[in-house]
C-alpha positions, 0 to 999 in steps of 0.5 A: 320904846324898845323892850327892856328890864324895868322897875317902878317905885310908886309913892303917894295916892291911889291916882299915882298907883293907877298911873304907875300900873298903867305904865307897867302894863304898857311896858309889859305889852311891849315885851319888857320885863318887870324886875328887881331894882338891881336888874333894871335898865330903867327905874321909874320913881313916881313921886309924892309931895303932899307933905314935908314927910312925903317929900322926904320919902321921895328923896330917899326913894330916888337915892335908894334907886341910884345906889341899888343900881349903878347903871340904870336910867332913873326917871323921876316923875309925879308931883315932887318932880313937878314942884322941884325938878332941879333937886332931883336932876342934881342927884345924878347925871342918870336922873331924867325928869319926865312930866307925868303928862309926857310919861305915857307918850314916851313909853307907849310906842304903838300900844293902844290904851285897851291893849294894855289892861292892868290885869294879872299877877303883876297888878291889884285884883281891884282895878283903879280907873282914873276919871279925873285929875287936878284940884281947884281947892287950896287947903293951907297944908297942901301943895298938890293943887300946884303940882297937879294943876287945875281940875279936869275930867276924862271924857265919859266915852273913854271911861265907858270904853275902858270899864267895858274892857275890864268888865269883859276881862273878868274884873269884878271890882273897879275903883273910881279915882281922881285927885278931886274925884267929886268934881267930875263933870263934862262941859258938853251938853251931852256929857255927864253932868256929875259923878252920879251921871257917870256912874249910871253909865258905868253900871250898864257898861260892866254889869257883872262888876261892882264899883267903889268910889275912892276918896271924895270930898264931903262937899261933893256928895249930893242928893243924887249920889246918895240916892244912887248909892242907896238904890244900887244894892251894892253895885256901888259899894256902900262905903265912902271915904270922906276926908274930915281932917279935923273935928274942930270948926276953928281948925277946919277954917284955918285949913281952908276946908269948905265946911265946918264940923257940924255940917260934916256930922250932919252929912254923915247922919243924912247919908246913914239915914238913907243908906243904913249899911254904909261904912265910912272911912276918913283922913285926919291930921293931928297937930295942925298949927294952933291946934289946942287940946280942946280942938283935939278933943273935938276931933275925938268926939267926931270920930266917935259920933261918925263911927268911922270904920277906918281912920287914916291918922297923919301927923301934920308935916310942914310942906314948904310953899304952903301957908300953914308952913309959915305959921309961928304956932307950930305944934311940938313933935312930942305933942303931935306924937301923943295926939296921934297915938290917942287918936289911933287908940280911939279909932281902933276902938270905934272900928272894932265896935263897927265891925261887931255891929256887922256880925251876921250881916251878909256882904259880897266880898272880893277875893284878893290874890293873897288869900284875903277878901275885901268886903263891900264895907272895906273890911279885910277878911279871910277868903272862903276856902272854895274861892279863887282870886277875882271872885265876888262871893257872898259871906256872913260877916 
């Protein structure tokens, strides 16, 4: 692809962020320039469709791109485009639908993967490494398994090569990402049997860097991964993002989540016993169809028990094409709003308690580009005065 002015609108998950940054790095390596929407010849919208609200934001983003620039080609890619391409094609003759798997082939030209590292002022200090894609689960509120397809894993040899290159480039935190990250495995006998085996290879590939596990399904946490987390002494950040979604076993069953509330709380307790300094964050959906006041109270109780350092609160949003969207017992918006605010209040209270419990402890923090620093336990702190972006520095919490 010839050099040109381009802009990227990214929506959705951390995997989308990695994919968008990969495209940007490739275009920059070819001499293209990252510009504002109004100046771009090419606008790429990397879409999300996980909920009805996400789909709404995607439509808005594409319309905004078309209005902001009356001549640019607007490439729509990602999950929303995979589900309903015609919806976006009908918006304008300037819209081009490109499957995510084909996007890099269209922009890569002769650039090799390791010639286009996502480092520098245009990219995050913490670099995401996509190791897995797709999902074999089918939660009743989610359509991503349709948009992304079956789970597959990147060959460990390619991941090791990429991680080694980023380590050599001075990157000090690498975040492993995937749509269903914990399902990582290679089928060949000489390949990595699971995520823990992959991490052992990566620790050797970039000895000066630390690794962070992105969102991982609770059922994919095994004894080997817990042991590695405990013995790595911070080389693998002692922070896990384990989506809960609800503290009610009834609701979890109706969501088709593969665990109940007691199993989840026992997992949290087991990990904390093995790794006392671990921090947990999570995702919770409020107002799932049929959720009662008692169900919601169980969720509040679970947040307090698990002592989450951070809770991402989502109000249930119907996504057409999912079983949950067909249910007649939808929760009224005002109740979802009320429960969301109450959960956020409790989550903030628990977060403050967790932060206070770490006072005086020593942690390594990664200095970010904006003067902030991210601790191993995933708190945002003020960067030390004598530090510079990209450094790993030990401080007192």
